[in-house]
C-alpha positions in Angstrom: 101.2 103.9 78.5 101.7 105.8 75.2 105.7 104.5 75.2 104.2 100.7 75.7 101.7 101.5 72.7 104.2 102.6 70.8 106.9 100.2 71.3 109.5 101.8 73.8 109.3 99.7 76.7 111.4 97.1 77.0 111.9 94.2 79.5 115.0 91.9 79.0 115.1 93.0 74.7 111.5 91.7 74.9 109.4 95.1 73.2 106.6 95.1 75.7 102.8 95.7 73.8 100.4 94.8 77.1 100.1 97.2 79.2 99.3 95.4 82.0 102.5 92.9 81.4 103.9 92.2 84.9 107.5 91.5 86.2 109.2 91.4 89.7 111.4 94.9 89.8 114.8 94.7 90.0 114.8 90.8 87.8 115.7 91.8 84.9 116.4 94.3 83.1 114.6 97.1 82.1 114.7 100.1 78.7 112.2 102.8 78.1 113.1 104.3 74.6 116.9 102.0 74.8 118.0 103.6 77.8 118.2 101.4 80.8 116.0 102.4 83.8 117.1 101.7 86.9 114.5 99.6 90.3 113.6 101.4 93.2 116.3 101.2 96.1 113.4 101.6 98.2 110.2 99.8 98.8 107.3 101.7 98.4 103.5 101.5 100.3 100.2 102.2 98.2 97.0 103.1 100.6 93.6 103.4 99.0 89.8 103.6 99.7 88.0 101.6 97.9 84.1 100.7 98.2 83.4 98.0 101.6 82.7 94.1 100.5 86.0 94.9 97.6 89.4 92.9 97.5 92.5 94.0 97.6 94.0 91.5 94.8 93.7 90.4 91.5 91.4 88.0 91.3 88.7 86.1 94.1 88.5 82.7 93.8 85.2 83.4 95.8 84.0 84.8 93.2 84.1 88.9 95.4 84.5 92.0 93.2 88.4 92.8 93.1 
């Protein structure tokens, strides 16, 4: 997050200042300190322990905690 706050991260020539900026990976060039970063070539899977009743998505139309 420090790099983002310091304005050292660019996506497609745009300086990113929002730490929750979203974009599709491997569709736009990403630069950190002026150096191009190559995207992931493999898929990553994450496993989360979460409380029962909490959903794993950004938001929920039913208003459940996320």
